[in-house]
C-alpha positions in Angstrom: 1.7 11.7 26.1 -1.7 10.9 24.6 -4.0 9.9 27.4 -7.3 11.3 26.2 -8.2 8.6 23.6 -7.2 5.0 23.1 -8.2 3.6 19.7 -8.2 0.3 17.9 -9.6 -0.8 14.6 -13.2 -0.8 15.7 -13.2 1.0 19.0 -12.6 4.3 20.8 -11.9 4.4 24.5 -12.1 8.1 25.5 -11.0 9.3 28.9 -13.8 10.8 30.9 -13.6 14.1 32.9 -14.6 14.5 36.5 -17.8 16.3 35.3 -18.7 13.5 33.0 -18.1 10.9 35.7 -20.4 12.9 38.0 -23.1 13.1 35.3 -23.0 9.4 34.7 -23.0 8.7 38.4 -26.2 10.8 38.6 -27.8 8.7 35.9 -27.5 11.3 33.1 -25.1 10.4 30.2 -26.6 13.0 27.8 -23.7 15.6 28.3 -21.2 12.7 27.7 -23.1 11.5 24.6 -23.1 15.0 23.2 -19.4 15.6 23.9 -18.4 12.2 22.5 -20.9 12.1 19.7 -22.0 8.6 20.7 -25.1 6.8 22.0 -25.3 5.8 25.6 -28.2 3.5 26.3 -30.1 3.4 29.6 -28.7 -0.1 30.0 -25.1 1.2 29.8 -25.8 4.0 32.2 -27.3 1.6 34.7 -24.4 -0.8 34.4 -21.7 1.8 35.0 -23.4 4.3 37.4 -21.9 2.8 40.6 -18.4 2.7 39.1 -18.6 6.2 37.7 -19.4 7.4 41.3 -16.6 5.4 42.7 -14.1 6.6 40.1 -15.2 10.2 40.6 -14.4 10.0 44.3 -11.1 8.3 43.5 -10.2 11.1 41.0 -11.0 13.8 43.6 -8.7 12.0 46.1 -5.9 11.0 43.6 -6.0 13.2 40.5 -2.8 11.5 39.2 -4.9 8.3 38.6 -7.1 10.0 35.9 -5.5 8.5 32.8 -6.1 5.0 34.2 -9.8 5.4 35.2 -13.1 4.8 33.5 -13.4 4.8 29.7 -16.5 3.9 27.7 -15.9 1.4 25.0 -17.4 3.1 22.0 -18.0 1.1 18.8 -16.6 3.2 15.9 -16.7 0.8 13.0 -18.5 2.0 9.8 -21.9 0.7 9.2 -22.7 0.3 12.9 -24.2 2.7 15.3 -21.6 4.8 17.2 -22.5 3.8 20.7 -21.1 2.7 24.1 -21.0 -1.1 24.2 -19.2 -1.4 27.5 -16.4 0.1 29.6 -12.8 -0.4 30.5 -10.6 0.9 33.3 -7.6 0.2 35.3 -8.2 0.2 39.0 -5.6 3.0 39.5 -2.3 4.1 38.3 0.3 1.2 38.4 1.2 0.1 41.9 4.6 0.2 43.6 5.7 -2.9 41.6 4.6 -1.2 38.2 1.6 -3.5 37.8 -1.7 -2.0 36.4 -4.9 -3.9 37.1 -7.5 -4.0 34.4 -11.3 -4.3 34.6 -13.8 -4.4 31.7 -17.5 -5.1 31.0 -19.4 -5.4 27.7 -23.2 -5.1 27.4 -24.7 -8.5 26.5 -25.6 -7.6 22.9 -21.9 -6.8 22.2 -20.4 -10.0 23.6 -18.9 -12.7 21.4 -17.7 -10.4 18.7 -14.1 -9.8 19.9 -14.7 -6.3 21.3 -13.4 -7.1 24.8 -10.2 -8.6 23.5 -9.6 -5.7 21.1 -10.3 -3.1 23.9 -7.9 -4.8 26.4 -5.2 -5.2 23.8 -5.5 -1.5 22.9 -5.4 -0.5 26.6 -2.3 -2.6 27.2 -0.6 -1.2 24.1 -1.4 2.4 25.3 -0.1 1.7 28.8 3.1 0.2 27.4 3.7 2.9 24.8 2.7 6.0 26.8 3.6 5.0 30.4 6.2 2.2 30.0 4.0 -0.3 31.9 4.8 -4.0 31.1 3.0 -5.9 33.9 -0.8 -6.3 34.1 -3.2 -7.9 36.6 -6.7 -9.1 36.2 -9.0 -10.4 39.0 -11.7 -12.7 37.8 -14.5 -14.6 39.5 -14.0 -18.4 39.1 -17.4 -18.7 37.3 -16.8 -15.8 34.8 -16.1 -18.0 31.8 -15.9 -15.1 29.3 -13.2 -13.3 31.2 -11.3 -16.4 31.9 -11.3 -17.2 28.2 -10.2 -13.6 27.4 -7.3 -13.6 29.8 -6.3 -17.1 28.6 -6.1 -15.7 25.0 -3.8 -12.9 26.2 -1.5 -15.3 28.0 -2.2 -14.4 31.7 -0.9 -16.7 34.4 -2.8 -17.4 37.6 -0.8 -16.1 40.6 -3.3 -16.4 43.5 -6.8 -15.5 44.8 -8.4 -12.8 46.8 -11.7 -11.9 48.4 -13.5 -8.8 46.9 -16.1 -7.1 49.1 -18.3 -6.5 46.1 -17.6 -9.5 43.9 -16.6 -12.3 46.3 -13.9 -14.8 45.5 -11.6 -13.8 42.6 -8.7 -15.6 41.0 -5.7 -13.3 40.4 -3.8 -13.4 37.1 -0.8 -11.5 35.9 0.8 -10.9 32.5 4.2 -9.5 31.5 4.4 -7.9 28.1 
């Protein structure tokens, strides 16, 4: 199984170690930048710090979730800086019904260029190929037009709604591939 790196035409999504998650949660991405040979802007670190801490705690409690957790979205296309432009993760390993829930964020400067769609497609292809997962979930705030557009392009169907302590009302969507 190849869990360490998910790739696509323009992106790399490396799997972070516990030590790297701890460094980011502490506000220091320099050891991660060195290890991955990529730039990590202060904006990226500030955006992902809370999640890195949350995922580090999760990894300590459930090491089997590691392949599904936080991955920086690193732009690897030639002629562009090799840098983290966002992040992607599944919320955990697939649930008892075999569904994996995805989450993603792009920095504002990277939006509108197809990177999110490319990253999510690559993550779904990896999950299907390496772990035989065929059902995916996404929970999206009703006013998040970019995410609603993305999951619409992927063919997700709305299946309900939920209340998230951090994000408030979310519409729940599922996709079978």
